[in-house]
PyMOL Python script that loads the backbone (N, CA, C, O; Angstrom):
from pymol import cmd

cmd.read_pdbstr("""\
ATOM      1  N   MET A   1      46.217-125.642  62.068  1.00  0.00           N
ATOM      2  CA  MET A   1      45.612-125.557  63.370  1.00  0.00           C
ATOM      3  C   MET A   1      44.779-124.277  63.426  1.00  0.00           C
ATOM      4  O   MET A   1      45.231-123.213  63.003  1.00  0.00           O
ATOM      5  N   ALA A   2      43.577-124.390  63.944  1.00  0.00           N
ATOM      6  CA  ALA A   2      42.664-123.252  64.012  1.00  0.00           C
ATOM      7  C   ALA A   2      43.047-122.311  65.152  1.00  0.00           C
ATOM      8  O   ALA A   2      43.557-122.738  66.188  1.00  0.00           O
ATOM      9  N   SER A   3      42.790-121.036  64.937  1.00  0.00           N
ATOM     10  CA  SER A   3      42.999-120.052  66.000  1.00  0.00           C
ATOM     11  C   SER A   3      41.915-120.261  67.062  1.00  0.00           C
ATOM     12  O   SER A   3      40.888-120.878  66.778  1.00  0.00           O
ATOM     13  N   PRO A   4      42.127-119.761  68.270  1.00  0.00           N
ATOM     14  CA  PRO A   4      41.082-119.874  69.301  1.00  0.00           C
ATOM     15  C   PRO A   4      39.764-119.219  68.858  1.00  0.00           C
ATOM     16  O   PRO A   4      38.683-119.702  69.195  1.00  0.00           O
ATOM     17  N   GLU A   5      39.861-118.128  68.110  1.00  0.00           N
ATOM     18  CA  GLU A   5      38.667-117.438  67.639  1.00  0.00           C
ATOM     19  C   GLU A   5      37.885-118.302  66.643  1.00  0.00           C
ATOM     20  O   GLU A   5      36.659-118.394  66.717  1.00  0.00           O
ATOM     21  N   LYS A   6      38.604-118.930  65.718  1.00  0.00           N
ATOM     22  CA  LYS A   6      37.960-119.800  64.730  1.00  0.00           C
ATOM     23  C   LYS A   6      37.365-121.026  65.414  1.00  0.00           C
ATOM     24  O   LYS A   6      36.268-121.462  65.066  1.00  0.00           O
ATOM     25  N   ALA A   7      38.082-121.579  66.378  1.00  0.00           N
ATOM     26  CA  ALA A   7      37.575-122.744  67.105  1.00  0.00           C
ATOM     27  C   ALA A   7      36.290-122.391  67.854  1.00  0.00           C
ATOM     28  O   ALA A   7      35.329-123.160  67.833  1.00  0.00           O
ATOM     29  N   LEU A   8      36.271-121.234  68.513  1.00  0.00           N
ATOM     30  CA  LEU A   8      35.069-120.806  69.224  1.00  0.00           C
ATOM     31  C   LEU A   8      33.919-120.592  68.243  1.00  0.00           C
ATOM     32  O   LEU A   8      32.800-121.043  68.490  1.00  0.00           O
ATOM     33  N   ALA A   9      34.185-119.914  67.144  1.00  0.00           N
ATOM     34  CA  ALA A   9      33.139-119.652  66.144  1.00  0.00           C
ATOM     35  C   ALA A   9      32.566-120.957  65.604  1.00  0.00           C
ATOM     36  O   ALA A   9      31.349-121.091  65.477  1.00  0.00           O
ATOM     37  N   ASP A  10      33.411-121.902  65.291  1.00  0.00           N
ATOM     38  CA  ASP A  10      32.942-123.196  64.784  1.00  0.00           C
ATOM     39  C   ASP A  10      32.098-123.911  65.831  1.00  0.00           C
ATOM     40  O   ASP A  10      31.047-124.473  65.521  1.00  0.00           O
ATOM     41  N   TRP A  11      32.567-123.882  67.060  1.00  0.00           N
ATOM     42  CA  TRP A  11      31.868-124.568  68.144  1.00  0.00           C
ATOM     43  C   TRP A  11      30.496-123.938  68.383  1.00  0.00           C
ATOM     44  O   TRP A  11      29.499-124.645  68.530  1.00  0.00           O
ATOM     45  N   VAL A  12      30.453-122.615  68.420  1.00  0.00           N
ATOM     46  CA  VAL A  12      29.179-121.911  68.614  1.00  0.00           C
ATOM     47  C   VAL A  12      28.252-122.187  67.438  1.00  0.00           C
ATOM     48  O   VAL A  12      27.063-122.440  67.634  1.00  0.00           O
ATOM     49  N   PHE A  13      28.779-122.140  66.226  1.00  0.00           N
ATOM     50  CA  PHE A  13      27.971-122.367  65.032  1.00  0.00           C
ATOM     51  C   PHE A  13      27.346-123.764  65.038  1.00  0.00           C
ATOM     52  O   PHE A  13      26.179-123.930  64.684  1.00  0.00           O
ATOM     53  N   ILE A  14      28.113-124.741  65.434  1.00  0.00           N
ATOM     54  CA  ILE A  14      27.641-126.126  65.398  1.00  0.00           C
ATOM     55  C   ILE A  14      26.727-126.457  66.577  1.00  0.00           C
ATOM     56  O   ILE A  14      25.710-127.127  66.398  1.00  0.00           O
ATOM     57  N   THR A  15      27.074-125.999  67.769  1.00  0.00           N
ATOM     58  CA  THR A  15      26.354-126.455  68.960  1.00  0.00           C
ATOM     59  C   THR A  15      25.328-125.477  69.520  1.00  0.00           C
ATOM     60  O   THR A  15      24.463-125.878  70.298  1.00  0.00           O
ATOM     61  N   SER A  16      25.405-124.218  69.146  1.00  0.00           N
ATOM     62  CA  SER A  16      24.578-123.210  69.824  1.00  0.00           C
ATOM     63  C   SER A  16      23.853-122.277  68.878  1.00  0.00           C
ATOM     64  O   SER A  16      23.467-121.178  69.277  1.00  0.00           O
ATOM     65  N   ARG A  17      23.663-122.675  67.663  1.00  0.00           N
ATOM     66  CA  ARG A  17      23.143-121.737  66.666  1.00  0.00           C
ATOM     67  C   ARG A  17      21.697-121.298  66.891  1.00  0.00           C
ATOM     68  O   ARG A  17      21.263-120.307  66.305  1.00  0.00           O
ATOM     69  N   HIS A  18      20.944-122.012  67.726  1.00  0.00           N
ATOM     70  CA  HIS A  18      19.546-121.645  67.933  1.00  0.00           C
ATOM     71  C   HIS A  18      19.312-120.920  69.256  1.00  0.00           C
ATOM     72  O   HIS A  18      18.169-120.750  69.679  1.00  0.00           O
ATOM     73  N   LEU A  19      20.377-120.498  69.898  1.00  0.00           N
ATOM     74  CA  LEU A  19      20.261-119.824  71.188  1.00  0.00           C
ATOM     75  C   LEU A  19      20.220-118.310  71.003  1.00  0.00           C
ATOM     76  O   LEU A  19      20.834-117.771  70.082  1.00  0.00           O
ATOM     77  N   ASP A  20      19.491-117.628  71.889  1.00  0.00           N
ATOM     78  CA  ASP A  20      19.558-116.172  71.874  1.00  0.00           C
ATOM     79  C   ASP A  20      20.804-115.742  72.659  1.00  0.00           C
ATOM     80  O   ASP A  20      21.534-116.580  73.189  1.00  0.00           O
ATOM     81  N   LYS A  21      21.034-114.452  72.724  1.00  0.00           N
ATOM     82  CA  LYS A  21      22.271-113.939  73.314  1.00  0.00           C
ATOM     83  C   LYS A  21      22.429-114.357  74.781  1.00  0.00           C
ATOM     84  O   LYS A  21      23.508-114.781  75.194  1.00  0.00           O
ATOM     85  N   LYS A  22      21.373-114.239  75.550  1.00  0.00           N
ATOM     86  CA  LYS A  22      21.436-114.592  76.970  1.00  0.00           C
ATOM     87  C   LYS A  22      21.682-116.091  77.151  1.00  0.00           C
ATOM     88  O   LYS A  22      22.479-116.492  77.999  1.00  0.00           O
ATOM     89  N   GLN A  23      21.010-116.901  76.370  1.00  0.00           N
ATOM     90  CA  GLN A  23      21.192-118.348  76.442  1.00  0.00           C
ATOM     91  C   GLN A  23      22.612-118.739  76.027  1.00  0.00           C
ATOM     92  O   GLN A  23      23.217-119.630  76.624  1.00  0.00           O
ATOM     93  N   LEU A  24      23.131-118.074  75.010  1.00  0.00           N
ATOM     94  CA  LEU A  24      24.485-118.367  74.547  1.00  0.00           C
ATOM     95  C   LEU A  24      25.505-118.028  75.619  1.00  0.00           C
ATOM     96  O   LEU A  24      26.444-118.792  75.843  1.00  0.00           O
ATOM     97  N   GLN A  25      25.335-116.891  76.286  1.00  0.00           N
ATOM     98  CA  GLN A  25      26.266-116.522  77.351  1.00  0.00           C
ATOM     99  C   GLN A  25      26.248-117.577  78.454  1.00  0.00           C
ATOM    100  O   GLN A  25      27.300-117.996  78.935  1.00  0.00           O
ATOM    101  N   GLN A  26      25.078-117.993  78.845  1.00  0.00           N
ATOM    102  CA  GLN A  26      24.956-119.017  79.878  1.00  0.00           C
ATOM    103  C   GLN A  26      25.589-120.324  79.398  1.00  0.00           C
ATOM    104  O   GLN A  26      26.270-121.004  80.166  1.00  0.00           O
ATOM    105  N   ASP A  27      25.367-120.671  78.146  1.00  0.00           N
ATOM    106  CA  ASP A  27      25.924-121.895  77.586  1.00  0.00           C
ATOM    107  C   ASP A  27      27.450-121.862  77.589  1.00  0.00           C
ATOM    108  O   ASP A  27      28.093-122.837  77.977  1.00  0.00           O
ATOM    109  N   LEU A  28      28.026-120.747  77.161  1.00  0.00           N
ATOM    110  CA  LEU A  28      29.482-120.645  77.109  1.00  0.00           C
ATOM    111  C   LEU A  28      30.113-120.687  78.495  1.00  0.00           C
ATOM    112  O   LEU A  28      31.101-121.390  78.709  1.00  0.00           O
ATOM    113  N   LEU A  29      29.543-119.937  79.436  1.00  0.00           N
ATOM    114  CA  LEU A  29      30.159-119.799  80.749  1.00  0.00           C
ATOM    115  C   LEU A  29      29.821-120.940  81.705  1.00  0.00           C
ATOM    116  O   LEU A  29      30.649-121.319  82.533  1.00  0.00           O
ATOM    117  N   GLU A  30      28.624-121.482  81.598  1.00  0.00           N
ATOM    118  CA  GLU A  30      28.209-122.496  82.553  1.00  0.00           C
ATOM    119  C   GLU A  30      28.251-123.911  81.973  1.00  0.00           C
ATOM    120  O   GLU A  30      28.855-124.803  82.568  1.00  0.00           O
ATOM    121  N   SER A  31      27.626-124.121  80.837  1.00  0.00           N
ATOM    122  CA  SER A  31      27.583-125.466  80.270  1.00  0.00           C
ATOM    123  C   SER A  31      28.924-125.895  79.687  1.00  0.00           C
ATOM    124  O   SER A  31      29.408-126.997  79.946  1.00  0.00           O
ATOM    125  N   LYS A  32      29.511-125.004  78.898  1.00  0.00           N
ATOM    126  CA  LYS A  32      30.790-125.345  78.264  1.00  0.00           C
ATOM    127  C   LYS A  32      31.983-124.995  79.144  1.00  0.00           C
ATOM    128  O   LYS A  32      33.115-125.388  78.862  1.00  0.00           O
ATOM    129  N   ARG A  33      31.712-124.246  80.221  1.00  0.00           N
ATOM    130  CA  ARG A  33      32.714-123.901  81.231  1.00  0.00           C
ATOM    131  C   ARG A  33      33.939-123.200  80.654  1.00  0.00           C
ATOM    132  O   ARG A  33      35.075-123.507  81.019  1.00  0.00           O
ATOM    133  N   ILE A  34      33.696-122.269  79.761  1.00  0.00           N
ATOM    134  CA  ILE A  34      34.794-121.471  79.215  1.00  0.00           C
ATOM    135  C   ILE A  34      35.062-120.335  80.195  1.00  0.00           C
ATOM    136  O   ILE A  34      34.139-119.638  80.616  1.00  0.00           O
ATOM    137  N   ASP A  35      36.296-120.159  80.546  1.00  0.00           N
ATOM    138  CA  ASP A  35      36.712-119.148  81.512  1.00  0.00           C
ATOM    139  C   ASP A  35      36.499-117.742  80.944  1.00  0.00           C
ATOM    140  O   ASP A  35      36.799-117.488  79.778  1.00  0.00           O
ATOM    141  N   ARG A  36      35.979-116.832  81.775  1.00  0.00           N
ATOM    142  CA  ARG A  36      35.749-115.441  81.347  1.00  0.00           C
ATOM    143  C   ARG A  36      37.035-114.789  80.841  1.00  0.00           C
ATOM    144  O   ARG A  36      37.023-114.099  79.822  1.00  0.00           O
ATOM    145  N   ASP A  37      38.134-115.007  81.547  1.00  0.00           N
ATOM    146  CA  ASP A  37      39.406-114.402  81.135  1.00  0.00           C
ATOM    147  C   ASP A  37      39.823-114.882  79.752  1.00  0.00           C
ATOM    148  O   ASP A  37      40.347-114.110  78.949  1.00  0.00           O
ATOM    149  N   THR A  38      39.591-116.143  79.484  1.00  0.00           N
ATOM    150  CA  THR A  38      39.923-116.691  78.168  1.00  0.00           C
ATOM    151  C   THR A  38      39.120-115.992  77.085  1.00  0.00           C
ATOM    152  O   THR A  38      39.660-115.619  76.043  1.00  0.00           O
ATOM    153  N   LEU A  39      37.822-115.815  77.335  1.00  0.00           N
ATOM    154  CA  LEU A  39      36.977-115.127  76.351  1.00  0.00           C
ATOM    155  C   LEU A  39      37.392-113.676  76.164  1.00  0.00           C
ATOM    156  O   LEU A  39      37.395-113.170  75.042  1.00  0.00           O
ATOM    157  N   GLN A  40      37.743-113.003  77.257  1.00  0.00           N
ATOM    158  CA  GLN A  40      38.108-111.590  77.181  1.00  0.00           C
ATOM    159  C   GLN A  40      39.385-111.361  76.377  1.00  0.00           C
ATOM    160  O   GLN A  40      39.582-110.277  75.829  1.00  0.00           O
ATOM    161  N   HIS A  41      40.246-112.360  76.301  1.00  0.00           N
ATOM    162  CA  HIS A  41      41.516-112.198  75.597  1.00  0.00           C
ATOM    163  C   HIS A  41      41.455-112.597  74.122  1.00  0.00           C
ATOM    164  O   HIS A  41      42.468-112.562  73.423  1.00  0.00           O
ATOM    165  N   LEU A  42      40.274-112.973  73.654  1.00  0.00           N
ATOM    166  CA  LEU A  42      40.146-113.303  72.237  1.00  0.00           C
ATOM    167  C   LEU A  42      40.188-112.036  71.386  1.00  0.00           C
ATOM    168  O   LEU A  42      39.823-110.955  71.848  1.00  0.00           O
ATOM    169  N   ASN A  43      40.626-112.176  70.167  1.00  0.00           N
ATOM    170  CA  ASN A  43      40.714-111.072  69.223  1.00  0.00           C
ATOM    171  C   ASN A  43      39.318-110.809  68.645  1.00  0.00           C
ATOM    172  O   ASN A  43      38.847-111.555  67.786  1.00  0.00           O
ATOM    173  N   LYS A  44      38.672-109.758  69.114  1.00  0.00           N
ATOM    174  CA  LYS A  44      37.306-109.453  68.694  1.00  0.00           C
ATOM    175  C   LYS A  44      37.231-109.093  67.212  1.00  0.00           C
ATOM    176  O   LYS A  44      36.242-109.399  66.546  1.00  0.00           O
ATOM    177  N   SER A  45      38.263-108.451  66.704  1.00  0.00           N
ATOM    178  CA  SER A  45      38.293-108.089  65.293  1.00  0.00           C
ATOM    179  C   SER A  45      38.301-109.347  64.417  1.00  0.00           C
ATOM    180  O   SER A  45      37.561-109.435  63.437  1.00  0.00           O
ATOM    181  N   LEU A  46      39.129-110.300  64.776  1.00  0.00           N
ATOM    182  CA  LEU A  46      39.186-111.551  64.021  1.00  0.00           C
ATOM    183  C   LEU A  46      37.870-112.307  64.145  1.00  0.00           C
ATOM    184  O   LEU A  46      37.378-112.860  63.161  1.00  0.00           O
ATOM    185  N   LEU A  47      37.303-112.335  65.333  1.00  0.00           N
ATOM    186  CA  LEU A  47      36.026-113.006  65.536  1.00  0.00           C
ATOM    187  C   LEU A  47      34.927-112.326  64.707  1.00  0.00           C
ATOM    188  O   LEU A  47      34.045-113.007  64.186  1.00  0.00           O
ATOM    189  N   SER A  48      34.970-111.017  64.581  1.00  0.00           N
ATOM    190  CA  SER A  48      34.008-110.288  63.748  1.00  0.00           C
ATOM    191  C   SER A  48      34.137-110.683  62.284  1.00  0.00           C
ATOM    192  O   SER A  48      33.132-110.863  61.596  1.00  0.00           O
ATOM    193  N   GLN A  49      35.356-110.816  61.809  1.00  0.00           N
ATOM    194  CA  GLN A  49      35.584-111.234  60.424  1.00  0.00           C
ATOM    195  C   GLN A  49      35.042-112.639  60.188  1.00  0.00           C
ATOM    196  O   GLN A  49      34.432-112.914  59.154  1.00  0.00           O
ATOM    197  N   ILE A  50      35.269-113.517  61.148  1.00  0.00           N
ATOM    198  CA  ILE A  50      34.780-114.897  61.030  1.00  0.00           C
ATOM    199  C   ILE A  50      33.255-114.907  61.037  1.00  0.00           C
ATOM    200  O   ILE A  50      32.637-115.612  60.239  1.00  0.00           O
ATOM    201  N   ALA A  51      32.646-114.131  61.933  1.00  0.00           N
ATOM    202  CA  ALA A  51      31.184-114.064  62.022  1.00  0.00           C
ATOM    203  C   ALA A  51      30.595-113.555  60.716  1.00  0.00           C
ATOM    204  O   ALA A  51      29.576-114.069  60.255  1.00  0.00           O
ATOM    205  N   ALA A  52      31.218-112.561  60.122  1.00  0.00           N
ATOM    206  CA  ALA A  52      30.721-112.011  58.858  1.00  0.00           C
ATOM    207  C   ALA A  52      30.802-113.048  57.735  1.00  0.00           C
ATOM    208  O   ALA A  52      29.918-113.120  56.882  1.00  0.00           O
ATOM    209  N   SER A  53      31.859-113.839  57.745  1.00  0.00           N
ATOM    210  CA  SER A  53      32.020-114.817  56.672  1.00  0.00           C
ATOM    211  C   SER A  53      31.078-116.007  56.808  1.00  0.00           C
ATOM    212  O   SER A  53      30.684-116.604  55.806  1.00  0.00           O
ATOM    213  N   CYS A  54      30.714-116.355  58.039  1.00  0.00           N
ATOM    214  CA  CYS A  54      29.817-117.509  58.194  1.00  0.00           C
ATOM    215  C   CYS A  54      28.357-117.092  58.351  1.00  0.00           C
ATOM    216  O   CYS A  54      27.469-117.944  58.376  1.00  0.00           O
ATOM    217  N   ARG A  55      28.106-115.790  58.457  1.00  0.00           N
ATOM    218  CA  ARG A  55      26.745-115.243  58.536  1.00  0.00           C
ATOM    219  C   ARG A  55      25.898-115.933  59.610  1.00  0.00           C
ATOM    220  O   ARG A  55      24.788-116.395  59.344  1.00  0.00           O
ATOM    221  N   SER A  56      26.440-115.991  60.811  1.00  0.00           N
ATOM    222  CA  SER A  56      25.753-116.647  61.915  1.00  0.00           C
ATOM    223  C   SER A  56      25.425-115.644  63.010  1.00  0.00           C
ATOM    224  O   SER A  56      26.312-114.949  63.505  1.00  0.00           O
ATOM    225  N   LYS A  57      24.154-115.566  63.389  1.00  0.00           N
ATOM    226  CA  LYS A  57      23.762-114.672  64.481  1.00  0.00           C
ATOM    227  C   LYS A  57      24.438-115.085  65.777  1.00  0.00           C
ATOM    228  O   LYS A  57      24.896-114.232  66.536  1.00  0.00           O
ATOM    229  N   SER A  58      24.503-116.378  66.037  1.00  0.00           N
ATOM    230  CA  SER A  58      25.101-116.857  67.282  1.00  0.00           C
ATOM    231  C   SER A  58      26.574-116.486  67.389  1.00  0.00           C
ATOM    232  O   SER A  58      27.040-116.099  68.460  1.00  0.00           O
ATOM    233  N   VAL A  59      27.294-116.598  66.313  1.00  0.00           N
ATOM    234  CA  VAL A  59      28.703-116.206  66.331  1.00  0.00           C
ATOM    235  C   VAL A  59      28.807-114.702  66.553  1.00  0.00           C
ATOM    236  O   VAL A  59      29.695-114.242  67.270  1.00  0.00           O
ATOM    237  N   GLY A  60      27.922-113.944  65.954  1.00  0.00           N
ATOM    238  CA  GLY A  60      27.869-112.498  66.195  1.00  0.00           C
ATOM    239  C   GLY A  60      27.546-112.184  67.643  1.00  0.00           C
ATOM    240  O   GLY A  60      28.122-111.267  68.230  1.00  0.00           O
ATOM    241  N   TYR A  61      26.625-112.944  68.219  1.00  0.00           N
ATOM    242  CA  TYR A  61      26.292-112.762  69.636  1.00  0.00           C
ATOM    243  C   TYR A  61      27.511-112.985  70.520  1.00  0.00           C
ATOM    244  O   TYR A  61      27.680-112.304  71.531  1.00  0.00           O
ATOM    245  N   SER A  62      28.355-113.928  70.145  1.00  0.00           N
ATOM    246  CA  SER A  62      29.536-114.231  70.972  1.00  0.00           C
ATOM    247  C   SER A  62      30.439-112.995  71.091  1.00  0.00           C
ATOM    248  O   SER A  62      31.075-112.793  72.125  1.00  0.00           O
ATOM    249  N   ILE A  63      30.496-112.180  70.054  1.00  0.00           N
ATOM    250  CA  ILE A  63      31.295-110.951  70.097  1.00  0.00           C
ATOM    251  C   ILE A  63      30.689-109.986  71.109  1.00  0.00           C
ATOM    252  O   ILE A  63      31.413-109.382  71.900  1.00  0.00           O
ATOM    253  N   ASP A  64      29.375-109.838  71.087  1.00  0.00           N
ATOM    254  CA  ASP A  64      28.698-108.969  72.048  1.00  0.00           C
ATOM    255  C   ASP A  64      28.904-109.460  73.469  1.00  0.00           C
ATOM    256  O   ASP A  64      29.120-108.661  74.381  1.00  0.00           O
ATOM    257  N   ILE A  65      28.839-110.763  73.659  1.00  0.00           N
ATOM    258  CA  ILE A  65      29.020-111.353  74.992  1.00  0.00           C
ATOM    259  C   ILE A  65      30.420-111.076  75.507  1.00  0.00           C
ATOM    260  O   ILE A  65      30.598-110.690  76.662  1.00  0.00           O
ATOM    261  N   ILE A  66      31.405-111.273  74.657  1.00  0.00           N
ATOM    262  CA  ILE A  66      32.800-111.029  75.059  1.00  0.00           C
ATOM    263  C   ILE A  66      32.984-109.563  75.453  1.00  0.00           C
ATOM    264  O   ILE A  66      33.709-109.253  76.399  1.00  0.00           O
ATOM    265  N   GLY A  67      32.326-108.672  74.725  1.00  0.00           N
ATOM    266  CA  GLY A  67      32.454-107.247  75.012  1.00  0.00           C
ATOM    267  C   GLY A  67      31.842-106.837  76.340  1.00  0.00           C
ATOM    268  O   GLY A  67      32.212-105.801  76.894  1.00  0.00           O
ATOM    269  N   THR A  68      30.914-107.628  76.861  1.00  0.00           N
ATOM    270  CA  THR A  68      30.271-107.273  78.127  1.00  0.00           C
ATOM    271  C   THR A  68      30.870-107.971  79.333  1.00  0.00           C
ATOM    272  O   THR A  68      30.451-107.708  80.460  1.00  0.00           O
ATOM    273  N   LEU A  69      31.825-108.840  79.132  1.00  0.00           N
ATOM    274  CA  LEU A  69      32.431-109.562  80.265  1.00  0.00           C
ATOM    275  C   LEU A  69      33.422-108.705  81.010  1.00  0.00           C
ATOM    276  O   LEU A  69      34.020-109.159  81.986  1.00  0.00           O
TER     277      LEU A  69
END
""", "prot")
cmd.dss("prot")
cmd.show_as("cartoon", "prot")
cmd.util.cbc("prot")
cmd.orient("prot")
């Protein structure tokens, strides 16, 4: 079973890879309706490791977005 961080990274990679940071934030919070509290409680360190391994700008953006919520 995937961790919440891995699930988010996979989802962002597959569905949102062509979005800029602002578009991705809007997509996560409004279109996909992910709760801010849920995002804030994700392990940013683990998400960073996942982003580095998949080399995705969008997954990297998700870390920045979580940090600003």
